[in-house]
N, C-alpha and C positions, 0 to 999 in steps of 0.2 A: 434297532435300525431306524425307528421313527425318531428317536432323539437325535440321531445324526442329521437327519433331514432338517429338523428344527434348528439345530446349531448352525448348519450351513445357511439356512434362510435368514437367521438372525444376523449372521456375519455379513451377508449380502445387503440386508437392509441398513445395517450400521455403516457399511462402506458407502452406500448411496447418500445417506444423511451427512456423513463426514465430508464427502465431496461437495455437496450442495452448500454446506456451511463454509467451507474453505473458499468457494467461489464468491460467496457473499462478502467476505472480509479481505479479499485480495487487495494488495497494495497497488497503488497507481505506479506507472513507470517512473524511473528516476528523471528528474528535471522537468517533467510536464507541469506547466503552470496550473494551479488549482485555486479556487476561491478561498478567501480567508476563513470562511466558515465550513471548510471541508469536514465532513462528519467522522471520517475514520481516524484511528490512531496512527501517527507517523513518528518513527523513532528519531530521525534527524531532519530538520526543516530549514530550507532557505527562504527567507522573507524578503520580498521585493515590494515596491510601492504598488504593484498590480495584483499581488496574491502571494501564494506560497508554493513550494514544490518539495517533493521528497528527494533527499540527497543521501549518498552513502554515509553510514555512521562513522566512517573513518575521518570525515571532515569535522574538525573541532569547532565548537561554538565560538562565534566572533570572527570566524574566517570569512573573507569575501567568497561569494558563490554566484551562480547564475541559474536562471530558469528559462525554459523555452516556451514561447506562446504557441498557439495553434497555427499561427502564420509562419512559424519557424524563426521568429525574432528572439534573440537572447537578451534577457533583461538582468541587470546586476542587482545583487542583494547581499544579505549577510546571514550566516548560519546562526540560528537562535537557540536551537536545542537539538 
């Protein structure tokens, strides 16, 4: 009986740790303009003269794309990877 409590407690602790780590590495929303030195890994990036943004992976590298600034202005760029 005691081992069942330990197993449940361990599962709860691991779940909380997993949720905390997932929140730490959450990707930014698509098209939001980020600084060039954004620290997180991004699968597909649109590069503009003002920064970069995350875009869907279905957009091929070299394709024109756009990012949106905090003011809601769309800026043109190109998909780089």
